[in-house]
C-alpha positions, 0 to 999 in steps of 0.5 A: 652108063655107070651104075657103080656110082652113087656119089657125085662131088661138084666143084662150085665156081664155073661148074655149078654157078657162073662166077666167071665174071665175078672172079675176073672182075675181082682179080682185075680190081685187086691187081689194078691196086697192087700192080697198076696197068699190068693186067688185062682180062686175058691175063687173069684167065690162068688164075681161075682154079688155083687158090688165091694164095697160090696165085697171089704168091706168084705175083707179089709174095710180100703182099699176099695177105693184103691182096687176098683180103682186097680180093675177097672184100670186092668179091663178096660185095659184088657177089649177088650182082654178078653170079648166075646159075648155069643152065641145067644145073638145078634140074640135074642136082635135083634129079640126083637127089630124087634118086638118092645119090649122095652129093657134095661140093669140093671147092677152093673157095671159103665156106661163107662165100660158097654158102652165098652162091648156093643160097642165091641160086636156091641150091643150099638144101641139096648138098650133104657135105661141103669141103671148102678151102678153110676146111683142108690143109691141102687144096685141089689137086691134092686128094685131101678135099675129096677124101674128106668129102667121101668120108663125110658121105660114107662113100668110097672113091670107087663109087664116086665121080668128081665134076669140075671146070678146071684141071685141078678138079680132074687131077684131084679126082684122079689122085683120089681114085674117083671117076672124073667129068669135065664141063665144056662150059669152062671159062678156059674152054673144053680143050683145057680139060681134054688134055687131062683126060677126064672120063667124061666131058659134059656139054650140059650138066644134064649130060651127067644123068644118062652117064649115071643111069638116071 
């Protein structure tokens, strides 16, 4: 139990909401247009977590902007069809709010799509701050997004925990000086997070509650 924590920062994709199928299909759709026949489902798993610019720059530096635009158009048009809520998430965030925890989102997604996901899963009223990709100069694992969220919540790293499904989340938390929790339902598996030594691994989001003394 950690009674010193009063602030919980969440990643969105793959942590609060199940966007895995949406992300995978968005990558496959885009790559089939620009690199036909070269990518299968397993090939795009490493692309989950980094920003789109980071991923597409490594594939085709000359067409990054086009690829990002294609990805986002497909992603938004298929969003509500493919996005689901992870079991235990709504109840956990609700319980944290009832106990007056400060809660925020730190994501490598654009703000408009974050808001779509929160509205779809009826969690749009929970979060006091959302730090999206289009609100920072340096995405996770750089600490800037976490520092920005903490500043907006009037919190400090020593009283916060960063919860996410990707090594970018764990490293961002460590770089900012917060506690960190990885989620075992990450698309890349528990082992992909354990090697970065988060302070906690959650098998269900509800596991966060006893850690925080709720």
